[in-house]
Each structure stands twice: as structure tokens, then as C-alpha cells.
BADRENDO-819922 format. One record per residue (C-alpha): residue number from 0; y, z, x; chain. Coordinates in steps of 0.2 Angstrom, whole numbers. Example, Ala and Ser with C-alpha at 12.3 -4.5 7.8 and 13.67 -1.06 7.14 Angstrom:
BADRENDO-819922
<seke><seq>0</seq><c2>-22</c2><c3>39</c3><c1>62</c1><mol>A</mol></seke>
<seke><seq>1</seq><c2>-5</c2><c3>36</c3><c1>68</c1><mol>A</mol></seke>
END
This chain:
BADRENDO-819922
<seke><seq>0</seq><c2>-18</c2><c3>-71</c3><c1>83</c1><mol>A</mol></seke>
<seke><seq>1</seq><c2>-35</c2><c3>-63</c3><c1>88</c1><mol>A</mol></seke>
<seke><seq>2</seq><c2>-40</c2><c3>-49</c3><c1>76</c1><mol>A</mol></seke>
<seke><seq>3</seq><c2>-51</c2><c3>-35</c3><c1>83</c1><mol>A</mol></seke>
<seke><seq>4</seq><c2>-65</c2><c3>-32</c3><c1>70</c1><mol>A</mol></seke>
<seke><seq>5</seq><c2>-62</c2><c3>-17</c3><c1>60</c1><mol>A</mol></seke>
<seke><seq>6</seq><c2>-71</c2><c3>-9</c3><c1>45</c1><mol>A</mol></seke>
<seke><seq>7</seq><c2>-56</c2><c3>-6</c3><c1>34</c1><mol>A</mol></seke>
<seke><seq>8</seq><c2>-53</c2><c3>-6</c3><c1>15</c1><mol>A</mol></seke>
<seke><seq>9</seq><c2>-37</c2><c3>-8</c3><c1>5</c1><mol>A</mol></seke>
<seke><seq>10</seq><c2>-30</c2><c3>5</c3><c1>-7</c1><mol>A</mol></seke>
<seke><seq>11</seq><c2>-18</c2><c3>-2</c3><c1>-20</c1><mol>A</mol></seke>
<seke><seq>12</seq><c2>-8</c2><c3>12</c3><c1>-29</c1><mol>A</mol></seke>
<seke><seq>13</seq><c2>-5</c2><c3>7</c3><c1>-47</c1><mol>A</mol></seke>
<seke><seq>14</seq><c2>-2</c2><c3>24</c3><c1>-55</c1><mol>A</mol></seke>
<seke><seq>15</seq><c2>17</c2><c3>24</c3><c1>-58</c1><mol>A</mol></seke>
<seke><seq>16</seq><c2>25</c2><c3>27</c3><c1>-75</c1><mol>A</mol></seke>
<seke><seq>17</seq><c2>36</c2><c3>11</c3><c1>-74</c1><mol>A</mol></seke>
<seke><seq>18</seq><c2>50</c2><c3>21</c3><c1>-82</c1><mol>A</mol></seke>
<seke><seq>19</seq><c2>64</c2><c3>12</c3><c1>-73</c1><mol>A</mol></seke>
<seke><seq>20</seq><c2>56</c2><c3>-5</c3><c1>-77</c1><mol>A</mol></seke>
<seke><seq>21</seq><c2>52</c2><c3>-2</c3><c1>-95</c1><mol>A</mol></seke>
<seke><seq>22</seq><c2>35</c2><c3>-12</c3><c1>-93</c1><mol>A</mol></seke>
<seke><seq>23</seq><c2>20</c2><c3>-13</c3><c1>-81</c1><mol>A</mol></seke>
<seke><seq>24</seq><c2>28</c2><c3>-21</c3><c1>-66</c1><mol>A</mol></seke>
<seke><seq>25</seq><c2>11</c2><c3>-28</c3><c1>-59</c1><mol>A</mol></seke>
<seke><seq>26</seq><c2>10</c2><c3>-40</c3><c1>-74</c1><mol>A</mol></seke>
<seke><seq>27</seq><c2>27</c2><c3>-47</c3><c1>-72</c1><mol>A</mol></seke>
<seke><seq>28</seq><c2>27</c2><c3>-65</c3><c1>-65</c1><mol>A</mol></seke>
<seke><seq>29</seq><c2>33</c2><c3>-73</c3><c1>-49</c1><mol>A</mol></seke>
<seke><seq>30</seq><c2>30</c2><c3>-91</c3><c1>-51</c1><mol>A</mol></seke>
<seke><seq>31</seq><c2>13</c2><c3>-95</c3><c1>-60</c1><mol>A</mol></seke>
<seke><seq>32</seq><c2>5</c2><c3>-79</c3><c1>-55</c1><mol>A</mol></seke>
<seke><seq>33</seq><c2>8</c2><c3>-61</c3><c1>-59</c1><mol>A</mol></seke>
<seke><seq>34</seq><c2>13</c2><c3>-49</c3><c1>-45</c1><mol>A</mol></seke>
<seke><seq>35</seq><c2>-4</c2><c3>-41</c3><c1>-45</c1><mol>A</mol></seke>
<seke><seq>36</seq><c2>-13</c2><c3>-58</c3><c1>-44</c1><mol>A</mol></seke>
<seke><seq>37</seq><c2>-2</c2><c3>-63</c3><c1>-30</c1><mol>A</mol></seke>
<seke><seq>38</seq><c2>-4</c2><c3>-47</c3><c1>-21</c1><mol>A</mol></seke>
<seke><seq>39</seq><c2>-23</c2><c3>-47</c3><c1>-23</c1><mol>A</mol></seke>
<seke><seq>40</seq><c2>-25</c2><c3>-65</c3><c1>-17</c1><mol>A</mol></seke>
<seke><seq>41</seq><c2>-16</c2><c3>-61</c3><c1>-1</c1><mol>A</mol></seke>
<seke><seq>42</seq><c2>-25</c2><c3>-44</c3><c1>2</c1><mol>A</mol></seke>
<seke><seq>43</seq><c2>-42</c2><c3>-53</c3><c1>0</c1><mol>A</mol></seke>
<seke><seq>44</seq><c2>-38</c2><c3>-64</c3><c1>16</c1><mol>A</mol></seke>
<seke><seq>45</seq><c2>-40</c2><c3>-47</c3><c1>25</c1><mol>A</mol></seke>
<seke><seq>46</seq><c2>-50</c2><c3>-35</c3><c1>16</c1><mol>A</mol></seke>
<seke><seq>47</seq><c2>-68</c2><c3>-36</c3><c1>8</c1><mol>A</mol></seke>
<seke><seq>48</seq><c2>-65</c2><c3>-20</c3><c1>-2</c1><mol>A</mol></seke>
<seke><seq>49</seq><c2>-50</c2><c3>-17</c3><c1>-12</c1><mol>A</mol></seke>
<seke><seq>50</seq><c2>-48</c2><c3>-1</c3><c1>-23</c1><mol>A</mol></seke>
<seke><seq>51</seq><c2>-35</c2><c3>0</c3><c1>-36</c1><mol>A</mol></seke>
<seke><seq>52</seq><c2>-30</c2><c3>18</c3><c1>-40</c1><mol>A</mol></seke>
<seke><seq>53</seq><c2>-22</c2><c3>20</c3><c1>-57</c1><mol>A</mol></seke>
<seke><seq>54</seq><c2>-21</c2><c3>33</c3><c1>-72</c1><mol>A</mol></seke>
<seke><seq>55</seq><c2>-24</c2><c3>19</c3><c1>-84</c1><mol>A</mol></seke>
<seke><seq>56</seq><c2>-40</c2><c3>9</c3><c1>-78</c1><mol>A</mol></seke>
<seke><seq>57</seq><c2>-42</c2><c3>1</c3><c1>-95</c1><mol>A</mol></seke>
<seke><seq>58</seq><c2>-27</c2><c3>-10</c3><c1>-91</c1><mol>A</mol></seke>
<seke><seq>59</seq><c2>-36</c2><c3>-18</c3><c1>-77</c1><mol>A</mol></seke>
<seke><seq>60</seq><c2>-52</c2><c3>-23</c3><c1>-86</c1><mol>A</mol></seke>
<seke><seq>61</seq><c2>-49</c2><c3>-41</c3><c1>-81</c1><mol>A</mol></seke>
<seke><seq>62</seq><c2>-46</c2><c3>-38</c3><c1>-63</c1><mol>A</mol></seke>
<seke><seq>63</seq><c2>-60</c2><c3>-43</c3><c1>-52</c1><mol>A</mol></seke>
<seke><seq>64</seq><c2>-60</c2><c3>-29</c3><c1>-40</c1><mol>A</mol></seke>
<seke><seq>65</seq><c2>-64</c2><c3>-10</c3><c1>-40</c1><mol>A</mol></seke>
<seke><seq>66</seq><c2>-53</c2><c3>0</c3><c1>-51</c1><mol>A</mol></seke>
<seke><seq>67</seq><c2>-54</c2><c3>20</c3><c1>-51</c1><mol>A</mol></seke>
<seke><seq>68</seq><c2>-45</c2><c3>33</c3><c1>-61</c1><mol>A</mol></seke>
<seke><seq>69</seq><c2>-33</c2><c3>44</c3><c1>-50</c1><mol>A</mol></seke>
<seke><seq>70</seq><c2>-42</c2><c3>60</c3><c1>-46</c1><mol>A</mol></seke>
<seke><seq>71</seq><c2>-26</c2><c3>70</c3><c1>-44</c1><mol>A</mol></seke>
<seke><seq>72</seq><c2>-15</c2><c3>63</c3><c1>-57</c1><mol>A</mol></seke>
<seke><seq>73</seq><c2>4</c2><c3>67</c3><c1>-57</c1><mol>A</mol></seke>
<seke><seq>74</seq><c2>5</c2><c3>70</c3><c1>-38</c1><mol>A</mol></seke>
<seke><seq>75</seq><c2>12</c2><c3>53</c3><c1>-34</c1><mol>A</mol></seke>
<seke><seq>76</seq><c2>7</c2><c3>42</c3><c1>-19</c1><mol>A</mol></seke>
<seke><seq>77</seq><c2>-2</c2><c3>57</c3><c1>-10</c1><mol>A</mol></seke>
<seke><seq>78</seq><c2>-13</c2><c3>59</c3><c1>-25</c1><mol>A</mol></seke>
<seke><seq>79</seq><c2>-17</c2><c3>41</c3><c1>-26</c1><mol>A</mol></seke>
<seke><seq>80</seq><c2>-21</c2><c3>40</c3><c1>-7</c1><mol>A</mol></seke>
<seke><seq>81</seq><c2>-33</c2><c3>55</c3><c1>-9</c1><mol>A</mol></seke>
<seke><seq>82</seq><c2>-42</c2><c3>47</c3><c1>-23</c1><mol>A</mol></seke>
<seke><seq>83</seq><c2>-44</c2><c3>30</c3><c1>-14</c1><mol>A</mol></seke>
<seke><seq>84</seq><c2>-50</c2><c3>38</c3><c1>2</c1><mol>A</mol></seke>
<seke><seq>85</seq><c2>-62</c2><c3>49</c3><c1>-8</c1><mol>A</mol></seke>
<seke><seq>86</seq><c2>-71</c2><c3>33</c3><c1>-14</c1><mol>A</mol></seke>
<seke><seq>87</seq><c2>-68</c2><c3>21</c3><c1>1</c1><mol>A</mol></seke>
<seke><seq>88</seq><c2>-83</c2><c3>14</c3><c1>10</c1><mol>A</mol></seke>
<seke><seq>89</seq><c2>-73</c2><c3>14</c3><c1>26</c1><mol>A</mol></seke>
<seke><seq>90</seq><c2>-65</c2><c3>26</c3><c1>38</c1><mol>A</mol></seke>
<seke><seq>91</seq><c2>-49</c2><c3>17</c3><c1>39</c1><mol>A</mol></seke>
<seke><seq>92</seq><c2>-39</c2><c3>11</c3><c1>24</c1><mol>A</mol></seke>
<seke><seq>93</seq><c2>-23</c2><c3>1</c3><c1>21</c1><mol>A</mol></seke>
<seke><seq>94</seq><c2>-12</c2><c3>8</c3><c1>8</c1><mol>A</mol></seke>
<seke><seq>95</seq><c2>0</c2><c3>-2</c3><c1>-2</c1><mol>A</mol></seke>
<seke><seq>96</seq><c2>10</c2><c3>0</c3><c1>-18</c1><mol>A</mol></seke>
<seke><seq>97</seq><c2>6</c2><c3>-12</c3><c1>-32</c1><mol>A</mol></seke>
<seke><seq>98</seq><c2>24</c2><c3>-17</c3><c1>-34</c1><mol>A</mol></seke>
<seke><seq>99</seq><c2>26</c2><c3>-25</c3><c1>-16</c1><mol>A</mol></seke>
<seke><seq>100</seq><c2>24</c2><c3>-44</c3><c1>-19</c1><mol>A</mol></seke>
<seke><seq>101</seq><c2>29</c2><c3>-51</c3><c1>-2</c1><mol>A</mol></seke>
<seke><seq>102</seq><c2>15</c2><c3>-45</c3><c1>9</c1><mol>A</mol></seke>
<seke><seq>103</seq><c2>15</c2><c3>-52</c3><c1>27</c1><mol>A</mol></seke>
<seke><seq>104</seq><c2>-4</c2><c3>-54</c3><c1>31</c1><mol>A</mol></seke>
<seke><seq>105</seq><c2>-1</c2><c3>-57</c3><c1>49</c1><mol>A</mol></seke>
<seke><seq>106</seq><c2>9</c2><c3>-40</c3><c1>50</c1><mol>A</mol></seke>
<seke><seq>107</seq><c2>-6</c2><c3>-31</c3><c1>42</c1><mol>A</mol></seke>
<seke><seq>108</seq><c2>-18</c2><c3>-39</c3><c1>54</c1><mol>A</mol></seke>
<seke><seq>109</seq><c2>-7</c2><c3>-34</c3><c1>69</c1><mol>A</mol></seke>
<seke><seq>110</seq><c2>-7</c2><c3>-16</c3><c1>62</c1><mol>A</mol></seke>
<seke><seq>111</seq><c2>-26</c2><c3>-16</c3><c1>61</c1><mol>A</mol></seke>
<seke><seq>112</seq><c2>-27</c2><c3>-21</c3><c1>79</c1><mol>A</mol></seke>
<seke><seq>113</seq><c2>-17</c2><c3>-5</c3><c1>83</c1><mol>A</mol></seke>
<seke><seq>114</seq><c2>-29</c2><c3>7</c3><c1>75</c1><mol>A</mol></seke>
<seke><seq>115</seq><c2>-39</c2><c3>12</c3><c1>91</c1><mol>A</mol></seke>
<seke><seq>116</seq><c2>-40</c2><c3>31</c3><c1>90</c1><mol>A</mol></seke>
<seke><seq>117</seq><c2>-26</c2><c3>34</c3><c1>78</c1><mol>A</mol></seke>
<seke><seq>118</seq><c2>-27</c2><c3>42</c3><c1>61</c1><mol>A</mol></seke>
<seke><seq>119</seq><c2>-12</c2><c3>33</c3><c1>55</c1><mol>A</mol></seke>
<seke><seq>120</seq><c2>-3</c2><c3>16</c3><c1>59</c1><mol>A</mol></seke>
<seke><seq>121</seq><c2>13</c2><c3>15</c3><c1>50</c1><mol>A</mol></seke>
<seke><seq>122</seq><c2>29</c2><c3>4</c3><c1>51</c1><mol>A</mol></seke>
<seke><seq>123</seq><c2>45</c2><c3>11</c3><c1>56</c1><mol>A</mol></seke>
<seke><seq>124</seq><c2>57</c2><c3>-1</c3><c1>48</c1><mol>A</mol></seke>
<seke><seq>125</seq><c2>76</c2><c3>-1</c3><c1>46</c1><mol>A</mol></seke>
<seke><seq>126</seq><c2>74</c2><c3>10</c3><c1>31</c1><mol>A</mol></seke>
<seke><seq>127</seq><c2>63</c2><c3>22</c3><c1>39</c1><mol>A</mol></seke>
<seke><seq>128</seq><c2>44</c2><c3>26</c3><c1>39</c1><mol>A</mol></seke>
<seke><seq>129</seq><c2>35</c2><c3>14</c3><c1>27</c1><mol>A</mol></seke>
<seke><seq>130</seq><c2>22</c2><c3>26</c3><c1>20</c1><mol>A</mol></seke>
<seke><seq>131</seq><c2>16</c2><c3>14</c3><c1>6</c1><mol>A</mol></seke>
<seke><seq>132</seq><c2>13</c2><c3>0</c3><c1>19</c1><mol>A</mol></seke>
<seke><seq>133</seq><c2>2</c2><c3>10</c3><c1>31</c1><mol>A</mol></seke>
<seke><seq>134</seq><c2>-16</c2><c3>13</c3><c1>37</c1><mol>A</mol></seke>
<seke><seq>135</seq><c2>-24</c2><c3>30</c3><c1>35</c1><mol>A</mol></seke>
<seke><seq>136</seq><c2>-41</c2><c3>36</c3><c1>40</c1><mol>A</mol></seke>
<seke><seq>137</seq><c2>-52</c2><c3>48</c3><c1>31</c1><mol>A</mol></seke>
<seke><seq>138</seq><c2>-46</c2><c3>61</c3><c1>44</c1><mol>A</mol></seke>
<seke><seq>139</seq><c2>-31</c2><c3>63</c3><c1>32</c1><mol>A</mol></seke>
<seke><seq>140</seq><c2>-41</c2><c3>70</c3><c1>18</c1><mol>A</mol></seke>
<seke><seq>141</seq><c2>-40</c2><c3>88</c3><c1>24</c1><mol>A</mol></seke>
<seke><seq>142</seq><c2>-21</c2><c3>88</c3><c1>27</c1><mol>A</mol></seke>
<seke><seq>143</seq><c2>-18</c2><c3>80</c3><c1>10</c1><mol>A</mol></seke>
<seke><seq>144</seq><c2>-27</c2><c3>94</c3><c1>2</c1><mol>A</mol></seke>
<seke><seq>145</seq><c2>-18</c2><c3>107</c3><c1>13</c1><mol>A</mol></seke>
<seke><seq>146</seq><c2>-1</c2><c3>100</c3><c1>8</c1><mol>A</mol></seke>
<seke><seq>147</seq><c2>-5</c2><c3>99</c3><c1>-10</c1><mol>A</mol></seke>
<seke><seq>148</seq><c2>-11</c2><c3>117</c3><c1>-10</c1><mol>A</mol></seke>
<seke><seq>149</seq><c2>6</c2><c3>121</c3><c1>-3</c1><mol>A</mol></seke>
<seke><seq>150</seq><c2>14</c2><c3>111</c3><c1>-17</c1><mol>A</mol></seke>
<seke><seq>151</seq><c2>21</c2><c3>98</c3><c1>-5</c1><mol>A</mol></seke>
<seke><seq>152</seq><c2>17</c2><c3>81</c3><c1>-12</c1><mol>A</mol></seke>
<seke><seq>153</seq><c2>27</c2><c3>71</c3><c1>1</c1><mol>A</mol></seke>
<seke><seq>154</seq><c2>16</c2><c3>58</c3><c1>10</c1><mol>A</mol></seke>
<seke><seq>155</seq><c2>27</c2><c3>58</c3><c1>25</c1><mol>A</mol></seke>
<seke><seq>156</seq><c2>24</c2><c3>76</c3><c1>28</c1><mol>A</mol></seke>
<seke><seq>157</seq><c2>7</c2><c3>73</c3><c1>34</c1><mol>A</mol></seke>
<seke><seq>158</seq><c2>12</c2><c3>62</c3><c1>48</c1><mol>A</mol></seke>
<seke><seq>159</seq><c2>16</c2><c3>76</c3><c1>61</c1><mol>A</mol></seke>
<seke><seq>160</seq><c2>-2</c2><c3>83</c3><c1>59</c1><mol>A</mol></seke>
<seke><seq>161</seq><c2>-10</c2><c3>67</c3><c1>64</c1><mol>A</mol></seke>
<seke><seq>162</seq><c2>-11</c2><c3>55</c3><c1>79</c1><mol>A</mol></seke>
<seke><seq>163</seq><c2>1</c2><c3>42</c3><c1>73</c1><mol>A</mol></seke>
<seke><seq>164</seq><c2>4</c2><c3>24</c3><c1>79</c1><mol>A</mol></seke>
<seke><seq>165</seq><c2>22</c2><c3>19</c3><c1>74</c1><mol>A</mol></seke>
<seke><seq>166</seq><c2>25</c2><c3>0</c3><c1>73</c1><mol>A</mol></seke>
<seke><seq>167</seq><c2>43</c2><c3>-3</c3><c1>79</c1><mol>A</mol></seke>
<seke><seq>168</seq><c2>56</c2><c3>-14</c3><c1>71</c1><mol>A</mol></seke>
<seke><seq>169</seq><c2>54</c2><c3>-26</c3><c1>85</c1><mol>A</mol></seke>
<seke><seq>170</seq><c2>36</c2><c3>-27</c3><c1>82</c1><mol>A</mol></seke>
<seke><seq>171</seq><c2>39</c2><c3>-29</c3><c1>63</c1><mol>A</mol></seke>
<seke><seq>172</seq><c2>52</c2><c3>-43</c3><c1>65</c1><mol>A</mol></seke>
<seke><seq>173</seq><c2>40</c2><c3>-53</c3><c1>76</c1><mol>A</mol></seke>
<seke><seq>174</seq><c2>30</c2><c3>-56</c3><c1>59</c1><mol>A</mol></seke>
<seke><seq>175</seq><c2>43</c2><c3>-52</c3><c1>46</c1><mol>A</mol></seke>
<seke><seq>176</seq><c2>61</c2><c3>-53</c3><c1>52</c1><mol>A</mol></seke>
<seke><seq>177</seq><c2>68</c2><c3>-49</c3><c1>35</c1><mol>A</mol></seke>
<seke><seq>178</seq><c2>56</c2><c3>-35</c3><c1>31</c1><mol>A</mol></seke>
<seke><seq>179</seq><c2>51</c2><c3>-42</c3><c1>14</c1><mol>A</mol></seke>
<seke><seq>180</seq><c2>34</c2><c3>-34</c3><c1>16</c1><mol>A</mol></seke>
<seke><seq>181</seq><c2>42</c2><c3>-17</c3><c1>11</c1><mol>A</mol></seke>
<seke><seq>182</seq><c2>52</c2><c3>-24</c3><c1>-4</c1><mol>A</mol></seke>
<seke><seq>183</seq><c2>46</c2><c3>-16</c3><c1>-20</c1><mol>A</mol></seke>
<seke><seq>184</seq><c2>51</c2><c3>-19</c3><c1>-38</c1><mol>A</mol></seke>
<seke><seq>185</seq><c2>57</c2><c3>-3</c3><c1>-47</c1><mol>A</mol></seke>
<seke><seq>186</seq><c2>70</c2><c3>-10</c3><c1>-59</c1><mol>A</mol></seke>
<seke><seq>187</seq><c2>75</c2><c3>-26</c3><c1>-68</c1><mol>A</mol></seke>
<seke><seq>188</seq><c2>88</c2><c3>-29</c3><c1>-55</c1><mol>A</mol></seke>
<seke><seq>189</seq><c2>74</c2><c3>-28</c3><c1>-42</c1><mol>A</mol></seke>
<seke><seq>190</seq><c2>64</c2><c3>-40</c3><c1>-52</c1><mol>A</mol></seke>
<seke><seq>191</seq><c2>79</c2><c3>-53</c3><c1>-52</c1><mol>A</mol></seke>
<seke><seq>192</seq><c2>81</c2><c3>-51</c3><c1>-33</c1><mol>A</mol></seke>
<seke><seq>193</seq><c2>62</c2><c3>-54</c3><c1>-31</c1><mol>A</mol></seke>
<seke><seq>194</seq><c2>63</c2><c3>-70</c3><c1>-41</c1><mol>A</mol></seke>
<seke><seq>195</seq><c2>76</c2><c3>-76</c3><c1>-29</c1><mol>A</mol></seke>
<seke><seq>196</seq><c2>66</c2><c3>-72</c3><c1>-14</c1><mol>A</mol></seke>
<seke><seq>197</seq><c2>51</c2><c3>-80</c3><c1>-22</c1><mol>A</mol></seke>
<seke><seq>198</seq><c2>61</c2><c3>-96</c3><c1>-25</c1><mol>A</mol></seke>
<seke><seq>199</seq><c2>67</c2><c3>-97</c3><c1>-7</c1><mol>A</mol></seke>
<seke><seq>200</seq><c2>49</c2><c3>-94</c3><c1>0</c1><mol>A</mol></seke>
END
């Protein structure tokens, strides 16, 4: 597909406590690579700048990409997004969680093509809005601060404030009919499912 040239960075959220998994999820293996290695490899097909946001940057010393400490720790994804946007070199930024190993690159490229004048481009999957697989512009910084000051740390609650392009299920399924892009690993059970998906792919 033809991709409209956009200046866009990628923010990878790696600040979770891994409490349900019991160990750092990104260093689990799928095949010969860790989840993080696989994810970064795919993301580099699209993005020149990749920013990993974490509360423990020392764990990523061997990762060949920009790693920053979460500016607003303990606030979940909305804090991580704020931290990434604050240091990004570009107006638009693709946000993804570090535990989502089955990235569909063509879906991301399609989403980039939909940016136009929108502040946010976000998939509307069979599970609802996919806030951790979406494009956010720097225009979101102010609303993130406003929401945080009100004690609201739900990322989806900034959507109504901005000009949003929702990517429909039909559009998603043109690239990713099984919606594997949005699969994330939170528990040992999820990891077992991920290994099965990996083997089939």
C-alpha cells in the first residue's frame, strides 16, 4: 500500500509492575527472540524514533533505542504517554504497550495514512477502543495534564476532547482479521496462548 509520508515517532510503554506475570514480560521468549526484540524489530520497519518509557531504565541498557524514565510514575498508561510525548521529536506518536507481540505493520501504516488533521487515530475493535495501539499528537499534552489534575488517569477519557479518527472493525480486519495486534500478555495463561499463536504464524 502507498504510505503518505508522516513525521511520526513510536512510544513503547514498559512501566508495568508485571504483578500478574511474576517476571518482566518483555524478556519472555517467543521463538528465538524476546517479546521486546520481536516488537522493536517490527516497529523499526515503520519508525525511525522509538522511545521506551519505563520506571526502571537500567533494565534496558542493552536495548539499542531511546529509553527514558517515566516522568509521572504511578499513573499508568496516561503518565507514560505524557512522558513519551514530552521528549518526542515529532508531533504525532504511535503508542503501544510492550507486551503486545503480534504487531501488524500494515495496519499501523494504514493508521498513519489516516492522520490528516486528527489529534488521535485509534482502532475500534471488537473489544472496544484500543487506547494502547493508537496515534496521539502533541495536542493531547494539555488534556492529559487537565485530566491528571482532576485525578482521572483513564486514557480513554481524553478522546471526547480531541478530533479523533476511529478505525472501524471492517478496516482493522482488512489487515488483521483475528485482531492479534491487540493481544497483550498479562498472565502466564496469556503467555501460553501467545506461544500457540506464534507457532501457528
